[in-house]
C-alpha positions, 0 to 999 in steps of 0.5 A, spaced: 082 692 339 083 684 341 085 687 348 077 688 349 075 682 346 075 675 349 079 672 344 086 671 345 091 675 341 096 673 336 102 670 337 108 675 336 116 674 336 120 677 342 127 675 341 128 676 349 124 670 351 125 662 350 126 660 343 125 667 341 117 666 341 112 669 347 105 667 347 100 672 349 095 669 354 089 671 358 094 670 364 100 674 362 096 680 358 096 684 364 103 681 366 105 679 373 103 684 379 107 691 379 108 694 386 108 702 387 115 705 388 117 711 391 118 717 387 125 719 389 131 720 384 136 715 387 130 710 386 129 712 379 137 712 377 138 705 380 132 702 377 135 705 370 141 702 371 139 695 373 135 695 367 142 696 363 141 704 361 148 707 362 150 714 363 143 717 366 141 720 373 135 723 376 135 730 379 129 733 383 127 740 381 125 744 387 123 751 383 119 752 377 121 759 376 126 761 370 132 759 374 129 752 375 134 749 370 140 754 371 144 749 375 144 744 369 147 743 363 141 744 358 144 740 353 144 734 357 137 734 360 134 728 356 127 729 359 122 731 365 118 726 369 112 730 373 108 727 379 102 730 380 095 728 384 091 725 379 083 726 378 078 724 373 076 729 369 076 731 362 082 734 358 080 738 352 087 737 349 088 733 343 093 728 342 097 726 336 099 720 332 105 717 335 107 713 329 106 720 325 111 724 329 116 719 330 115 719 338 115 713 342 109 712 346 106 707 350 099 706 353 099 704 361 095 698 361 097 696 368 096 699 375 102 701 379 107 702 373 106 709 371 113 711 374 116 706 370 112 707 364 113 715 364 121 713 365 121 708 359 117 713 354 122 718 356 128 714 355 126 711 349 125 718 345 133 720 347 137 720 341 142 714 341 148 718 340 146 721 347 144 715 351 146 708 351 140 704 353 143 698 354 142 691 350 135 690 353 132 696 352 135 697 345 132 690 343 126 692 346 125 699 342 127 695 335 122 690 337 116 695 338 118 700 333 112 698 329 107 696 334 101 701 336 101 705 343 097 699 346 101 694 344 107 697 346 104 698 353 103 691 353 110 689 351 113 693 357 108 690 362 111 683 359 118 685 360 121 681 365 127 685 366 123 692 367 118 688 371 124 685 375 127 692 376 121 695 378 119 690 383 125 690 386 123 696 390 117 693 393 116 695 400 118 690 405 114 689 411 112 683 415 104 685 415 100 686 410 095 692 411 088 690 408 084 697 406 076 697 406 074 696 399 070 703 399 076 707 402 079 711 397 086 715 398 089 720 394 091 717 387 098 720 384 100 719 377 107 720 373 107 723 366 113 725 362 116 731 357 120 730 352 123 734 346 122 731 339 124 735 332 124 741 336 117 740 339 115 739 346 110 733 347 107 731 354 107 723 354 101 721 359 100 713 358 093 714 360 091 718 354 091 715 347 097 718 344 102 724 346 100 731 347 103 736 343 105 742 347 108 746 342 114 748 338 120 750 341 122 758 340 128 760 337 134 761 342 130 758 348 131 751 350 126 746 350 126 745 358 123 752 358 117 750 354 116 744 358 117 748 365 111 753 362 106 748 361 108 745 368 107 751 371 100 752 368 098 746 370 100 747 377 096 754 377 090 751 374 090 746 380 091 751 385 085 755 382 081 749 382 083 748 389 081 755 392 074 755 388 072 748 391 074 751 398 080 748 399 083 749 406 090 753 407 093 747 409 091 743 403 093 748 399 100 748 402 100 740 401 106 737 397 102 735 391 107 735 385 114 733 384 118 734 378 125 730 376 129 732 370 133 726 367 140 728 366 146 725 364 150 721 369 154 727 373 159 722 376 161 720 369 161 727 366 165 730 372 170 724 371 171 725 364 172 733 365 177 731 370 180 726 365 180 732 359 184 737 364 189 732 366 191 730 358 191 738 357 196 739 363 200 733 361 201 736 354 202 743 357 208 740 362 211 736 356 211 742 352 215 746 358 220 740 359 222 740 351 223 748 352 228 746 358 223 748 364 224 744 370 217 741 371 214 735 374 210 731 370 204 729 375 199 726 370 200 719 368 195 719 362 196 715 356 196 721 350 193 716 345 187 717 349 187 724 349 180 728 347 180 731 340 178 738 343 184 739 347 190 743 343 195 739 340 203 739 342 204 743 335 199 748 338 202 749 345 209 750 342 206 756 338 205 759 345 209 763 349 212 759 355 208 764 360 202 762 356 203 755 357 204 755 364 198 759 365 194 753 361 197 748 367 195 753 372 188 753 369 188 746 369 190 745 376 185 750 378 179 746 374 181 739 376 181 742 384 174 744 382 171 738 379 174 734 384 170 737 389 164 736 385 166 729 384 166 728 391 159 731 392 157 726 387 160 720 390 157 722 397 150 723 393 150 716 390 152 712 396 147 716 400 142 713 394 145 706 395 144 706 403 137 709 402 135 704 397 138 698 401 133 701 407 127 701 402 128 694 401 129 691 408 123 690 413 124 694 419 118 691 422 122 686 427 127 691 429 121 696 431 118 691 435 124 689 438 126 696 440 119 697 443 119 690 447 126 692 450 123 699 452 117 696 455 121 692 459 125 698 462 118 702 463 120 707 457 115 705 452 109 709 454 114 716 456 117 715 449 110 714 445 108 721 449 114 724 447 113 722 440 106 724 440 108 731 442 113 732 437 108 730 432 103 735 434 108 740 434 110 739 427 102 739 425 102 746 428 108 749 425 105 746 418 099 750 420 102 756 421 106 756 415 100 755 411 096 761 414 102 765 413 103 763 406 095 765 405 096 772 408 101 773 403 
């Protein structure tokens, strides 16, 4: 391919850039620098919102047993993003041709972008009637529809809105830690799982194409098929760790994280409350028309009522007691939903606060606090107290790992 050659790639049209044209040169083939970002539902949700995606959020999955997705609306699970410790090893599983299957697949051609790459590949495979990608990603998807996976990856790396949103989560610090060139830390990688045409695919940007996991069995949601594959990978890793003589502490270390890409729960809950209010208003109006003394508590426009709620004619055909029961059911449902709504609002505010901290440089604050503690002669005692607390946590972790191994 031209990427591997020394020549310059051909000019391509990209309407999102100046004058509708974008020249691929050696300086921008790999895009500007991309930073590493923290794997967190709040980070990924805000990342998508800043790119322009509407109606989506990320939820961490804490269990991989058969109840893993029971708290989620199965039809609103758009994809899965899986983080794992990466090791260079052969994978005998074959890949399929993305163009032939109709799956959007982009190869990762730059470092530190695997999280955003996995997210983008997952979102691009959600049917348009289920998710609003926003103006930029809609245009991006149309532009890249005929490109091969490598070119799609390059297009992502050179998308200014995507890169800008990604790099906005760069960790701010007053100091840059320079690591030894020979120093090697653990490498982690993100991949995605999606369902397309009743088949489950694994999307790993380091591979040539999607990996077909298998067909979705009749009567089973696709997330269950993906869950089984992820569980298989984790068990294989654990067995390999044990065979290589890994310690109990190492085996207990968190090396995996799974997040579900789901519909925006805040928006979904608000819509559900709106539906119940429209239904309650119609039921109350029906009762008033029959001479019942009822307070109309919902000021909603009936012209905007959802199509799936009973009409005035349907309610008129019911007994008064049955219509009153509808009002009571709606009121109870609204109370339940308002509790859910409040929890979602608190969660999103927590995400906003945490993301603000991620984007702030707290080193000057820490140095100032240490300076004041030193002036008061409290710095060393505080340091020793912190060391003791750390050692206690280490011992507790070792004890928990030993207990898990014994069982």
